[in-house]
Residue, then its C-alpha position, 0 to 999 in steps of 0.5 A: x126707156x127714152x120713149x117713157x121719158x118723153x112721154x113723162x116730160x110733155x105729160x103727167x097722164x098715166x093713160x098716155x103712159x100706157x097708151x104708148x104700150x097699147x099703140x105697140x101692141x094694136x100696130x103688131x096686132x093690126x099688121x100680123x095677119x099680112x105679115x105672117x102672108x109676107x113671111x111665107x110668101x117672100x124671102x125672109x132674110x131680105x124682109x128683115x134687113x128691109x125691116x131694120x133699116x126702116x125701123x132705124x128711120x123711125x126711131x131717129x124719127x122720134x127726135x123731132x119731138x120736142x114739144x107736147x104739141x108733137x108727142x103725137x108723132x112718138x105714138x105714129x113712129x112707134x106705130x110704124x116701128x112695130x108694124x115693121x117688127x110684125x113682119x121681122x119677127x115671125x120671119x126671124x122665128x120662122x128661119x130658126x128651124x132652117x138654120x140648126x138641126x131638129x135635135x139642136x132646135x130647142x138649144x137654138x132658142x135657149x140661145x136666141x131668148x138667152x142673147x134677148x135676154x143679155x141685150x134686154x137686161x144690159x140695155x134696160x140697166x144701162x138705158x135707165x142710167x143713159x136717159x137719166x145722164x145722156x138725155x133722150x135724143x143721144x139714147x134714140x140715135x143709139x137705138x136707131x144705129x143698132x138696127x143698122x148693126x142688126x141688118x149687117x148681121x142678117x146680110x152676112x148670114x145664110x138663111x135657107x127657106x122652103x118656098x111655096x110651089x108655083x101652084x101655091x104661089x098662084x092660089x094664094x096671089x090674094x093675100x086674103x086667101x092666104x091668110x085664110x088658109x093660114x087660119x084653116x091650117x091652124x084651126x083643123x090642127x089642135x096639136x098645133x093651136x095649143x102651144x099657139x095661145x100660150x103666150x097670149x094667155x099668159x100676156x092678158x095679165x102679165x102685159x098689164x103687170x109689166x106696164x105697172x112696174x113703170x108706175x110702181x118705179x115712179x110712185x112707190x120706189x121713187x126712182x124713176x128710170x133707174x128703178x125701172x131700168x133695175x126692175x126691167x132687167x130682173x125681167x130680162x135675167x129671168x127670161x134668160x134663165x127660165x128656159x134653162x131651168x125648164x128644160x132641166x125639169x121637163x126633159x120630156x116634151x110631151x110634158x111642156x104643155x103642162x109645164x106651160x099651165x105651171x109657169x103661168x100660175x108660178x108667174x102669177x103668184x110671184x106677182x102677187x108677192x111684187x104687189x105686196x112688197x115695198x124694197x127694190x131688192x125684194x121686187x128684183x128677186x121676185x120680178x126675176x122668178x116671174x120672168x123665169x116662169x114666163x121664159x119657159x113658157x115662152x120657148x117651150x111654146x116656140x119650139x112645139x109651134x117650130x117643130x109641129x108646123x110645116x115652113x111654108x105655113x110657119x110665118x102665118x102660124x107665128x104671125x097668129x101667135x103674135x096677133x094673140x100675144x099683142x091683142x092680150x097685151x093691149x087689153x091688159x094695159x088698157x084695163x090696168x091704165x083706165x083704172x089707175x087713171x079713174x082712181x079705182x084701185x091703186x097700182x099695188x092692189x091692182x098688181x095683187x089682183x092682176x096676180x091672182x086672176x093669172x093664177x086662175x088662168x094657169x089652173x085652168x089651162x092645166x085642168x083644160x088644155x093640158x088634158x087635151x094635150x094627154x090625149x094627143x100624146x097618147x094618139x101619137x103613142x097608140x100610132x107608133 
């Protein structure tokens, strides 16, 4: 929230506002391949602690942005922060199966998503008011300190990990060799490839839609950071409750790939409605419902990947998933920001267009990926 406010303070460009999201996503994408290699080769717990210390330092460095001439520094430090996140996230997600039983893996991921949802919701809601009332500097200081708190929690945790054998360590001592082996493993195993593209398929449209919430808050609702905080809070609440609802509706894991397609369709429909309405209360409801569907997609695809991937490849598989997710997000935001900057469409019609195309993407998923998964499920039954 503070970062958006800083850019808005020193620039009135919609493109530059969208560019910070693109910088975040492309930095993740650029560093994801080598990050997955690190997560499989080195101690994940130590990697996460190191990343938290350095991310906190990067956030505090944004305090030096005090003029339009220094705005570039915000983009550079944000890129550094996200490169470190590219290491942290696969290491964290890969570690979850190692700290819980297979039977409780879905619950563990739901708890992880719910805790993110609670923190994101309260952080965005409070962050909107804090940015408005306390100023960006104090918000950045508080944000930097939270990374130190995160590092302390991880330091206190016991995180077992299956390490690469001596032969594997020697064979993959060249990072490019290790990355190549990870990609070969992914494309040889289509039952892993399918859930790995779920988030990327969704975010090709959802990334631009989330970006457009910033413009809607500024230009349609005329509520600035407070309006955006409320809409992002709805996003967080939806992400938290969606996986719980999804698990109750689809108890059989064999149906989860099909559920992903339905989730993409539902999310697109909800944003179609958001693009049509003009009141904060109704937008709050439909943004919440959109991200409930997105949250169900997120947890189900994550659990399928965790269960279907061996530990020594898990970091590389999740980093590849992040790569697809971040590239899709970046392209989505770039296209949306350029359309708005050029005046081809205003934000509301563009939001409806994105929502409509997302519905079509979900339909294509249901007709293709879901059918391939059903063939795989039948093959597994035949083997039994």
